[in-house]
N, CA, C and O atoms as a CHARMM CRD file, in Angstrom:
* protein
*
  312
    1    1 UNK  N      0.85800  -1.17200   0.00000 PROA 1      0.00000
    2    1 UNK  CA     0.00000   0.00000   0.00000 PROA 1      0.00000
    3    1 UNK  C      0.90200   1.23200   0.00000 PROA 1      0.00000
    4    1 UNK  O      1.77700   1.35800   0.85600 PROA 1      0.00000
    5    2 UNK  N      0.69500   2.14000  -0.95300 PROA 2      0.00000
    6    2 UNK  CA     1.54000   3.32800  -1.02200 PROA 2      0.00000
    7    2 UNK  C      0.89600   4.49600  -0.26600 PROA 2      0.00000
    8    2 UNK  O     -0.27300   4.43700   0.11600 PROA 2      0.00000
    9    3 UNK  N      1.67400   5.54300  -0.06300 PROA 3      0.00000
   10    3 UNK  CA     1.23800   6.69200   0.73300 PROA 3      0.00000
   11    3 UNK  C     -0.00500   7.36900   0.14900 PROA 3      0.00000
   12    3 UNK  O     -0.91500   7.73500   0.89400 PROA 3      0.00000
   13    4 UNK  N     -0.05000   7.53600  -1.15100 PROA 4      0.00000
   14    4 UNK  CA    -1.19200   8.20300  -1.76800 PROA 4      0.00000
   15    4 UNK  C     -2.48100   7.42400  -1.49700 PROA 4      0.00000
   16    4 UNK  O     -3.51300   8.01300  -1.17900 PROA 4      0.00000
   17    5 UNK  N     -2.41400   6.12400  -1.62200 PROA 5      0.00000
   18    5 UNK  CA    -3.58200   5.28500  -1.35900 PROA 5      0.00000
   19    5 UNK  C     -4.01500   5.39300   0.10500 PROA 5      0.00000
   20    5 UNK  O     -5.20900   5.44400   0.39900 PROA 5      0.00000
   21    6 UNK  N     -3.05800   5.42500   1.00500 PROA 6      0.00000
   22    6 UNK  CA    -3.37300   5.53700   2.43300 PROA 6      0.00000
   23    6 UNK  C     -4.03700   6.88100   2.72100 PROA 6      0.00000
   24    6 UNK  O     -5.07500   6.93200   3.38100 PROA 6      0.00000
   25    7 UNK  N     -3.44900   7.96000   2.23300 PROA 7      0.00000
   26    7 UNK  CA    -3.99800   9.29800   2.50200 PROA 7      0.00000
   27    7 UNK  C     -5.40600   9.43300   1.92900 PROA 7      0.00000
   28    7 UNK  O     -6.26700  10.05700   2.54800 PROA 7      0.00000
   29    8 UNK  N     -5.64100   8.86600   0.77600 PROA 8      0.00000
   30    8 UNK  CA    -6.97700   8.92800   0.16300 PROA 8      0.00000
   31    8 UNK  C     -8.03400   8.21100   1.00300 PROA 8      0.00000
   32    8 UNK  O     -9.21700   8.54600   0.93500 PROA 8      0.00000
   33    9 UNK  N     -7.61200   7.23800   1.78500 PROA 9      0.00000
   34    9 UNK  CA    -8.55900   6.44600   2.55900 PROA 9      0.00000
   35    9 UNK  C     -8.58700   6.78300   4.04800 PROA 9      0.00000
   36    9 UNK  O     -9.26800   6.10700   4.82000 PROA 9      0.00000
   37   10 UNK  N     -7.86100   7.81400   4.45700 PROA 10     0.00000
   38   10 UNK  CA    -7.76300   8.12200   5.88800 PROA 10     0.00000
   39   10 UNK  C     -9.11500   8.41900   6.54500 PROA 10     0.00000
   40   10 UNK  O     -9.37900   7.93000   7.64300 PROA 10     0.00000
   41   11 UNK  N     -9.96700   9.20400   5.89900 PROA 11     0.00000
   42   11 UNK  CA   -11.25700   9.52800   6.52400 PROA 11     0.00000
   43   11 UNK  C    -12.06400   8.25700   6.73600 PROA 11     0.00000
   44   11 UNK  O    -12.66400   8.07000   7.79500 PROA 11     0.00000
   45   12 UNK  N    -12.08400   7.38100   5.73200 PROA 12     0.00000
   46   12 UNK  CA   -12.81300   6.11800   5.87700 PROA 12     0.00000
   47   12 UNK  C    -12.17100   5.24100   6.94800 PROA 12     0.00000
   48   12 UNK  O    -12.86700   4.55300   7.69400 PROA 12     0.00000
   49   13 UNK  N    -10.85500   5.26900   7.02100 PROA 13     0.00000
   50   13 UNK  CA   -10.13700   4.51700   8.06000 PROA 13     0.00000
   51   13 UNK  C    -10.52800   5.03200   9.44200 PROA 13     0.00000
   52   13 UNK  O    -10.84400   4.25200  10.34000 PROA 13     0.00000
   53   14 UNK  N    -10.50400   6.34100   9.60100 PROA 14     0.00000
   54   14 UNK  CA   -10.83000   6.93000  10.90300 PROA 14     0.00000
   55   14 UNK  C    -12.28500   6.68400  11.29100 PROA 14     0.00000
   56   14 UNK  O    -12.61200   6.62500  12.47600 PROA 14     0.00000
   57   15 UNK  N    -13.14300   6.54200  10.31100 PROA 15     0.00000
   58   15 UNK  CA   -14.55700   6.24000  10.58300 PROA 15     0.00000
   59   15 UNK  C    -14.82600   4.74000  10.62300 PROA 15     0.00000
   60   15 UNK  O    -15.97500   4.32200  10.76400 PROA 15     0.00000
   61   16 UNK  N    -13.78600   3.93100  10.50200 PROA 16     0.00000
   62   16 UNK  CA   -13.89300   2.45500  10.50400 PROA 16     0.00000
   63   16 UNK  C    -14.87400   1.96200   9.44600 PROA 16     0.00000
   64   16 UNK  O    -15.67800   1.06400   9.69800 PROA 16     0.00000
   65   17 UNK  N    -14.79700   2.56000   8.26000 PROA 17     0.00000
   66   17 UNK  CA   -15.71400   2.21500   7.18300 PROA 17     0.00000
   67   17 UNK  C    -15.07100   1.33900   6.11100 PROA 17     0.00000
   68   17 UNK  O    -15.63800   1.16900   5.03100 PROA 17     0.00000
   69   18 UNK  N    -13.90200   0.78500   6.39600 PROA 18     0.00000
   70   18 UNK  CA   -13.20900  -0.07200   5.44500 PROA 18     0.00000
   71   18 UNK  C    -13.32600  -1.53000   5.88500 PROA 18     0.00000
   72   18 UNK  O    -13.73300  -1.82700   7.00800 PROA 18     0.00000
   73   19 UNK  N    -12.96500  -2.42200   4.98200 PROA 19     0.00000
   74   19 UNK  CA   -12.95000  -3.83600   5.34900 PROA 19     0.00000
   75   19 UNK  C    -11.88500  -4.05600   6.42400 PROA 19     0.00000
   76   19 UNK  O    -10.98700  -3.23300   6.59900 PROA 19     0.00000
   77   20 UNK  N    -11.99500  -5.15500   7.12600 PROA 20     0.00000
   78   20 UNK  CA   -10.99500  -5.47300   8.14900 PROA 20     0.00000
   79   20 UNK  C     -9.59600  -5.55000   7.54600 PROA 20     0.00000
   80   20 UNK  O     -8.62100  -5.10400   8.15200 PROA 20     0.00000
   81   21 UNK  N     -9.50900  -6.12200   6.34700 PROA 21     0.00000
   82   21 UNK  CA    -8.22000  -6.24400   5.67500 PROA 21     0.00000
   83   21 UNK  C     -7.63200  -4.87400   5.34600 PROA 21     0.00000
   84   21 UNK  O     -6.44800  -4.63600   5.58600 PROA 21     0.00000
   85   22 UNK  N     -8.44300  -3.97500   4.80400 PROA 22     0.00000
   86   22 UNK  CA    -7.96800  -2.62300   4.47800 PROA 22     0.00000
   87   22 UNK  C     -7.59400  -1.85700   5.73800 PROA 22     0.00000
   88   22 UNK  O     -6.60000  -1.13200   5.75600 PROA 22     0.00000
   89   23 UNK  N     -8.38300  -2.01600   6.78400 PROA 23     0.00000
   90   23 UNK  CA    -8.06700  -1.35500   8.06100 PROA 23     0.00000
   91   23 UNK  C     -6.69900  -1.81200   8.55900 PROA 23     0.00000
   92   23 UNK  O     -5.88900  -0.99700   9.00000 PROA 23     0.00000
   93   24 UNK  N     -6.44400  -3.11500   8.48600 PROA 24     0.00000
   94   24 UNK  CA    -5.17000  -3.65700   8.95700 PROA 24     0.00000
   95   24 UNK  C     -4.00800  -3.17100   8.09400 PROA 24     0.00000
   96   24 UNK  O     -2.94800  -2.83800   8.62400 PROA 24     0.00000
   97   25 UNK  N     -4.18800  -3.12400   6.77700 PROA 25     0.00000
   98   25 UNK  CA    -3.12200  -2.65500   5.88600 PROA 25     0.00000
   99   25 UNK  C     -2.76200  -1.20400   6.18900 PROA 25     0.00000
  100   25 UNK  O     -1.58500  -0.85300   6.27200 PROA 25     0.00000
  101   26 UNK  N     -3.77800  -0.36700   6.35500 PROA 26     0.00000
  102   26 UNK  CA    -3.51200   1.04100   6.64200 PROA 26     0.00000
  103   26 UNK  C     -2.87000   1.18800   8.01600 PROA 26     0.00000
  104   26 UNK  O     -1.95300   1.98900   8.19500 PROA 26     0.00000
  105   27 UNK  N     -3.34300   0.42600   8.96800 PROA 27     0.00000
  106   27 UNK  CA    -2.76200   0.46900  10.32000 PROA 27     0.00000
  107   27 UNK  C     -1.26100   0.12500  10.26500 PROA 27     0.00000
  108   27 UNK  O     -0.44000   0.80800  10.87600 PROA 27     0.00000
  109   28 UNK  N     -0.92000  -0.93300   9.53200 PROA 28     0.00000
  110   28 UNK  CA     0.49400  -1.32100   9.40400 PROA 28     0.00000
  111   28 UNK  C      1.29900  -0.22000   8.71500 PROA 28     0.00000
  112   28 UNK  O      2.41700   0.09100   9.12600 PROA 28     0.00000
  113   29 UNK  N      0.72800   0.36200   7.67200 PROA 29     0.00000
  114   29 UNK  CA     1.42500   1.42900   6.94900 PROA 29     0.00000
  115   29 UNK  C      1.68500   2.61900   7.87000 PROA 29     0.00000
  116   29 UNK  O      2.79600   3.14700   7.91300 PROA 29     0.00000
  117   30 UNK  N      0.66300   3.03300   8.59900 PROA 30     0.00000
  118   30 UNK  CA     0.81400   4.19500   9.48500 PROA 30     0.00000
  119   30 UNK  C      1.82400   3.93900  10.59900 PROA 30     0.00000
  120   30 UNK  O      2.49900   4.86300  11.05400 PROA 30     0.00000
  121   31 UNK  N      1.92400   2.70200  11.03100 PROA 31     0.00000
  122   31 UNK  CA     2.87500   2.36200  12.09100 PROA 31     0.00000
  123   31 UNK  C      4.31700   2.49800  11.62600 PROA 31     0.00000
  124   31 UNK  O      5.22600   2.66900  12.44000 PROA 31     0.00000
  125   32 UNK  N      4.52500   2.42100  10.30900 PROA 32     0.00000
  126   32 UNK  CA     5.88100   2.45600   9.76900 PROA 32     0.00000
  127   32 UNK  C      6.22700   3.73000   9.00200 PROA 32     0.00000
  128   32 UNK  O      7.40700   4.03800   8.83200 PROA 32     0.00000
  129   33 UNK  N      5.23600   4.46800   8.53900 PROA 33     0.00000
  130   33 UNK  CA     5.48200   5.57300   7.61200 PROA 33     0.00000
  131   33 UNK  C      5.50700   6.93200   8.32700 PROA 33     0.00000
  132   33 UNK  O      4.50700   7.37800   8.88900 PROA 33     0.00000
  133   34 UNK  N      6.65400   7.55700   8.28800 PROA 34     0.00000
  134   34 UNK  CA     6.78900   8.87200   8.91700 PROA 34     0.00000
  135   34 UNK  C      6.17400   9.98300   8.07600 PROA 34     0.00000
  136   34 UNK  O      5.90900  11.07000   8.59000 PROA 34     0.00000
  137   35 UNK  N      5.94100   9.72700   6.78700 PROA 35     0.00000
  138   35 UNK  CA     5.32200  10.73000   5.93300 PROA 35     0.00000
  139   35 UNK  C      3.81200  10.79200   6.15200 PROA 35     0.00000
  140   35 UNK  O      3.23900  11.88100   6.18400 PROA 35     0.00000
  141   36 UNK  N      3.17400   9.66100   6.30100 PROA 36     0.00000
  142   36 UNK  CA     1.71100   9.60200   6.41200 PROA 36     0.00000
  143   36 UNK  C      1.20400   9.86600   7.82800 PROA 36     0.00000
  144   36 UNK  O      0.10400  10.38600   8.01400 PROA 36     0.00000
  145   37 UNK  N      2.00500   9.50700   8.81400 PROA 37     0.00000
  146   37 UNK  CA     1.50800   9.62100  10.17900 PROA 37     0.00000
  147   37 UNK  C      1.07600  11.04200  10.55300 PROA 37     0.00000
  148   37 UNK  O      0.03800  11.18800  11.19900 PROA 37     0.00000
  149   38 UNK  N      1.81600  12.10400  10.18100 PROA 38     0.00000
  150   38 UNK  CA     1.35300  13.45200  10.53800 PROA 38     0.00000
  151   38 UNK  C     -0.02200  13.78500   9.95100 PROA 38     0.00000
  152   38 UNK  O     -0.82800  14.43700  10.61300 PROA 38     0.00000
  153   39 UNK  N     -0.29700  13.34900   8.73100 PROA 39     0.00000
  154   39 UNK  CA    -1.61400  13.59300   8.13500 PROA 39     0.00000
  155   39 UNK  C     -2.69200  12.83500   8.90800 PROA 39     0.00000
  156   39 UNK  O     -3.76000  13.37700   9.19300 PROA 39     0.00000
  157   40 UNK  N     -2.40400  11.59100   9.24200 PROA 40     0.00000
  158   40 UNK  CA    -3.32300  10.79100  10.05000 PROA 40     0.00000
  159   40 UNK  C     -3.58000  11.47500  11.39600 PROA 40     0.00000
  160   40 UNK  O     -4.72600  11.60300  11.82700 PROA 40     0.00000
  161   41 UNK  N     -2.51000  11.90900  12.04600 PROA 41     0.00000
  162   41 UNK  CA    -2.64000  12.54000  13.36300 PROA 41     0.00000
  163   41 UNK  C     -3.46200  13.82100  13.27000 PROA 41     0.00000
  164   41 UNK  O     -4.29100  14.08600  14.14100 PROA 41     0.00000
  165   42 UNK  N     -3.24300  14.62100  12.21900 PROA 42     0.00000
  166   42 UNK  CA    -4.01800  15.84400  12.02700 PROA 42     0.00000
  167   42 UNK  C     -5.50000  15.52400  11.85100 PROA 42     0.00000
  168   42 UNK  O     -6.34700  16.12900  12.50900 PROA 42     0.00000
  169   43 UNK  N     -5.81900  14.57100  10.96200 PROA 43     0.00000
  170   43 UNK  CA    -7.21400  14.25000  10.69000 PROA 43     0.00000
  171   43 UNK  C     -7.90300  13.65300  11.91600 PROA 43     0.00000
  172   43 UNK  O     -9.06800  13.94900  12.18100 PROA 43     0.00000
  173   44 UNK  N     -7.18900  12.82000  12.65900 PROA 44     0.00000
  174   44 UNK  CA    -7.76000  12.24600  13.88400 PROA 44     0.00000
  175   44 UNK  C     -8.01900  13.34900  14.91600 PROA 44     0.00000
  176   44 UNK  O     -9.07300  13.37300  15.55000 PROA 44     0.00000
  177   45 UNK  N     -7.06800  14.25000  15.08000 PROA 45     0.00000
  178   45 UNK  CA    -7.23000  15.35300  16.02400 PROA 45     0.00000
  179   45 UNK  C     -8.38300  16.25700  15.60900 PROA 45     0.00000
  180   45 UNK  O     -9.15000  16.71600  16.45500 PROA 45     0.00000
  181   46 UNK  N     -8.50800  16.51400  14.30900 PROA 46     0.00000
  182   46 UNK  CA    -9.60700  17.32300  13.78600 PROA 46     0.00000
  183   46 UNK  C    -10.95400  16.68100  14.12800 PROA 46     0.00000
  184   46 UNK  O    -11.85800  17.35000  14.62800 PROA 46     0.00000
  185   47 UNK  N    -11.08000  15.38400  13.85700 PROA 47     0.00000
  186   47 UNK  CA   -12.34500  14.69500  14.15100 PROA 47     0.00000
  187   47 UNK  C    -12.64700  14.69200  15.64400 PROA 47     0.00000
  188   47 UNK  O    -13.80000  14.84300  16.04600 PROA 47     0.00000
  189   48 UNK  N    -11.62100  14.52200  16.46100 PROA 48     0.00000
  190   48 UNK  CA   -11.81400  14.56600  17.91600 PROA 48     0.00000
  191   48 UNK  C    -12.30300  15.94300  18.35800 PROA 48     0.00000
  192   48 UNK  O    -13.17700  16.04800  19.21800 PROA 48     0.00000
  193   49 UNK  N    -11.73600  17.00000  17.76900 PROA 49     0.00000
  194   49 UNK  CA   -12.14900  18.36500  18.12200 PROA 49     0.00000
  195   49 UNK  C    -13.58600  18.63200  17.69400 PROA 49     0.00000
  196   49 UNK  O    -14.34900  19.25600  18.43100 PROA 49     0.00000
  197   50 UNK  N    -13.95700  18.16400  16.50400 PROA 50     0.00000
  198   50 UNK  CA   -15.33700  18.33600  16.03600 PROA 50     0.00000
  199   50 UNK  C    -16.29800  17.60700  16.96400 PROA 50     0.00000
  200   50 UNK  O    -17.34600  18.14300  17.32700 PROA 50     0.00000
  201   51 UNK  N    -15.94000  16.38400  17.34700 PROA 51     0.00000
  202   51 UNK  CA   -16.79900  15.60500  18.24200 PROA 51     0.00000
  203   51 UNK  C    -16.94300  16.29000  19.59700 PROA 51     0.00000
  204   51 UNK  O    -18.03800  16.33100  20.15900 PROA 51     0.00000
  205   52 UNK  N    -15.84700  16.82500  20.12100 PROA 52     0.00000
  206   52 UNK  CA   -15.90300  17.50400  21.42100 PROA 52     0.00000
  207   52 UNK  C    -16.76600  18.75700  21.34200 PROA 52     0.00000
  208   52 UNK  O    -17.56400  19.02100  22.24100 PROA 52     0.00000
  209   53 UNK  N    -16.60800  19.52500  20.27200 PROA 53     0.00000
  210   53 UNK  CA   -17.40600  20.73400  20.08500 PROA 53     0.00000
  211   53 UNK  C    -18.87700  20.38900  19.94800 PROA 53     0.00000
  212   53 UNK  O    -19.74400  21.08000  20.48200 PROA 53     0.00000
  213   54 UNK  N    -19.14100  19.32700  19.23700 PROA 54     0.00000
  214   54 UNK  CA   -20.53200  18.89700  19.03600 PROA 54     0.00000
  215   54 UNK  C    -21.19000  18.53500  20.36700 PROA 54     0.00000
  216   54 UNK  O    -22.35800  18.84900  20.59300 PROA 54     0.00000
  217   55 UNK  N    -20.43800  17.87400  21.24200 PROA 55     0.00000
  218   55 UNK  CA   -20.98700  17.52200  22.56000 PROA 55     0.00000
  219   55 UNK  C    -21.23300  18.76300  23.40300 PROA 55     0.00000
  220   55 UNK  O    -22.23300  18.84100  24.11600 PROA 55     0.00000
  221   56 UNK  N    -20.32200  19.73900  23.32600 PROA 56     0.00000
  222   56 UNK  CA   -20.42400  20.94400  24.13900 PROA 56     0.00000
  223   56 UNK  C    -21.45700  21.93000  23.60300 PROA 56     0.00000
  224   56 UNK  O    -22.11200  22.63500  24.37100 PROA 56     0.00000
  225   57 UNK  N    -21.59700  21.97400  22.26500 PROA 57     0.00000
  226   57 UNK  CA   -22.48000  22.94400  21.62600 PROA 57     0.00000
  227   57 UNK  C    -23.29000  22.26800  20.52700 PROA 57     0.00000
  228   57 UNK  O    -23.00300  22.44900  19.34400 PROA 57     0.00000
  229   58 UNK  N    -24.28800  21.50000  20.90700 PROA 58     0.00000
  230   58 UNK  CA   -25.06600  20.82500  19.86000 PROA 58     0.00000
  231   58 UNK  C    -25.76000  21.83700  18.94700 PROA 58     0.00000
  232   58 UNK  O    -26.16800  22.91300  19.38300 PROA 58     0.00000
  233   59 UNK  N    -25.88200  21.47000  17.68300 PROA 59     0.00000
  234   59 UNK  CA   -26.51800  22.35600  16.71100 PROA 59     0.00000
  235   59 UNK  C    -28.01500  22.45000  17.00900 PROA 59     0.00000
  236   59 UNK  O    -28.64500  21.45300  17.36200 PROA 59     0.00000
  237   60 UNK  N    -28.57700  23.63900  16.86700 PROA 60     0.00000
  238   60 UNK  CA   -30.02600  23.77200  17.03200 PROA 60     0.00000
  239   60 UNK  C    -30.74800  22.89000  16.00300 PROA 60     0.00000
  240   60 UNK  O    -30.22400  22.62700  14.92000 PROA 60     0.00000
  241   61 UNK  N    -31.93500  22.45000  16.35100 PROA 61     0.00000
  242   61 UNK  CA   -32.69600  21.55700  15.47600 PROA 61     0.00000
  243   61 UNK  C    -32.90500  22.13500  14.07700 PROA 61     0.00000
  244   61 UNK  O    -32.86300  21.39200  13.09700 PROA 61     0.00000
  245   62 UNK  N    -33.12800  23.44400  13.96600 PROA 62     0.00000
  246   62 UNK  CA   -33.34200  24.05500  12.66200 PROA 62     0.00000
  247   62 UNK  C    -32.11700  23.86700  11.76400 PROA 62     0.00000
  248   62 UNK  O    -32.25800  23.50700  10.59500 PROA 62     0.00000
  249   63 UNK  N    -30.94000  24.10400  12.29200 PROA 63     0.00000
  250   63 UNK  CA   -29.70900  23.92700  11.51300 PROA 63     0.00000
  251   63 UNK  C    -29.53500  22.46200  11.14000 PROA 63     0.00000
  252   63 UNK  O    -29.19700  22.14200  10.00000 PROA 63     0.00000
  253   64 UNK  N    -29.76200  21.58500  12.08800 PROA 64     0.00000
  254   64 UNK  CA   -29.63700  20.15400  11.82700 PROA 64     0.00000
  255   64 UNK  C    -30.57000  19.72400  10.69800 PROA 64     0.00000
  256   64 UNK  O    -30.16100  18.97800   9.80800 PROA 64     0.00000
  257   65 UNK  N    -31.81700  20.18500  10.72600 PROA 65     0.00000
  258   65 UNK  CA   -32.77700  19.83100   9.68100 PROA 65     0.00000
  259   65 UNK  C    -32.33900  20.36400   8.32500 PROA 65     0.00000
  260   65 UNK  O    -32.47400  19.67000   7.31700 PROA 65     0.00000
  261   66 UNK  N    -31.81100  21.59700   8.28500 PROA 66     0.00000
  262   66 UNK  CA   -31.35600  22.19300   7.02800 PROA 66     0.00000
  263   66 UNK  C    -30.17900  21.40500   6.44500 PROA 66     0.00000
  264   66 UNK  O    -30.13700  21.14200   5.24300 PROA 66     0.00000
  265   67 UNK  N    -29.24400  21.03900   7.28600 PROA 67     0.00000
  266   67 UNK  CA   -28.08000  20.28700   6.82300 PROA 67     0.00000
  267   67 UNK  C    -28.52200  18.92500   6.28800 PROA 67     0.00000
  268   67 UNK  O    -28.08700  18.51200   5.21300 PROA 67     0.00000
  269   68 UNK  N    -29.37000  18.23600   7.02000 PROA 68     0.00000
  270   68 UNK  CA   -29.85500  16.92900   6.57200 PROA 68     0.00000
  271   68 UNK  C    -30.62900  17.03600   5.26000 PROA 68     0.00000
  272   68 UNK  O    -30.49400  16.17700   4.38800 PROA 68     0.00000
  273   69 UNK  N    -31.43400  18.07800   5.11700 PROA 69     0.00000
  274   69 UNK  CA   -32.19100  18.26800   3.88000 PROA 69     0.00000
  275   69 UNK  C    -31.24800  18.48300   2.69800 PROA 69     0.00000
  276   69 UNK  O    -31.47400  17.93200   1.62000 PROA 69     0.00000
  277   70 UNK  N    -30.20200  19.26900   2.88600 PROA 70     0.00000
  278   70 UNK  CA   -29.23000  19.50500   1.80600 PROA 70     0.00000
  279   70 UNK  C    -28.46400  18.23200   1.45800 PROA 70     0.00000
  280   70 UNK  O    -28.19500  17.96700   0.28700 PROA 70     0.00000
  281   71 UNK  N    -28.11700  17.45700   2.45900 PROA 71     0.00000
  282   71 UNK  CA   -27.42000  16.20000   2.18900 PROA 71     0.00000
  283   71 UNK  C    -28.31600  15.22300   1.43300 PROA 71     0.00000
  284   71 UNK  O    -27.86000  14.54100   0.51600 PROA 71     0.00000
  285   72 UNK  N    -29.57300  15.15600   1.81300 PROA 72     0.00000
  286   72 UNK  CA   -30.51600  14.29300   1.10400 PROA 72     0.00000
  287   72 UNK  C    -30.71100  14.77400  -0.33400 PROA 72     0.00000
  288   72 UNK  O    -30.78200  13.96800  -1.26200 PROA 72     0.00000
  289   73 UNK  N    -30.79700  16.08500  -0.51000 PROA 73     0.00000
  290   73 UNK  CA   -30.95500  16.65000  -1.84900 PROA 73     0.00000
  291   73 UNK  C    -29.74600  16.33800  -2.72600 PROA 73     0.00000
  292   73 UNK  O    -29.86500  16.17200  -3.94000 PROA 73     0.00000
  293   74 UNK  N    -28.59000  16.26100  -2.09000 PROA 74     0.00000
  294   74 UNK  CA   -27.36200  15.94100  -2.81300 PROA 74     0.00000
  295   74 UNK  C    -27.24600  14.45200  -3.12900 PROA 74     0.00000
  296   74 UNK  O    -26.30100  14.01900  -3.78900 PROA 74     0.00000
  297   75 UNK  N    -28.22500  13.67000  -2.64600 PROA 75     0.00000
  298   75 UNK  CA   -28.24200  12.25700  -2.99500 PROA 75     0.00000
  299   75 UNK  C    -27.75800  11.31300  -1.92000 PROA 75     0.00000
  300   75 UNK  O    -27.65600  10.11000  -2.15800 PROA 75     0.00000
  301   76 UNK  N    -27.45700  11.83100  -0.74000 PROA 76     0.00000
  302   76 UNK  CA   -27.02600  10.95800   0.34000 PROA 76     0.00000
  303   76 UNK  C    -28.22300  10.32100   1.00800 PROA 76     0.00000
  304   76 UNK  O    -29.20500  10.99700   1.31300 PROA 76     0.00000
  305   77 UNK  N    -28.14600   9.05600   1.23000 PROA 77     0.00000
  306   77 UNK  CA   -29.25100   8.30800   1.83900 PROA 77     0.00000
  307   77 UNK  C    -29.04700   8.29600   3.35100 PROA 77     0.00000
  308   77 UNK  O    -28.24400   7.52200   3.87200 PROA 77     0.00000
  309   78 UNK  N    -29.77200   9.15100   4.04300 PROA 78     0.00000
  310   78 UNK  CA   -29.62200   9.26600   5.50000 PROA 78     0.00000
  311   78 UNK  C    -30.82300   8.71900   6.22500 PROA 78     0.00000
  312   78 UNK  O    -30.86300   8.73800   7.45500 PROA 78     0.00000
């Protein structure tokens, strides 16, 4: 697995949305690659910060409904 492939799949990796085999391959790559690890660490920290902010300041229902409506309009099945 090369660095470009790993970086392209980091969001899915962090969301555990890959197969077990792909998760393991990326995990092994990140454990050894000094180039990819900073990107992984940044994206993980970003997601952690978003999650913490969301817990502290939940979005008002109106905003939540608007966002969901736009995502559905864009074709996402929610």
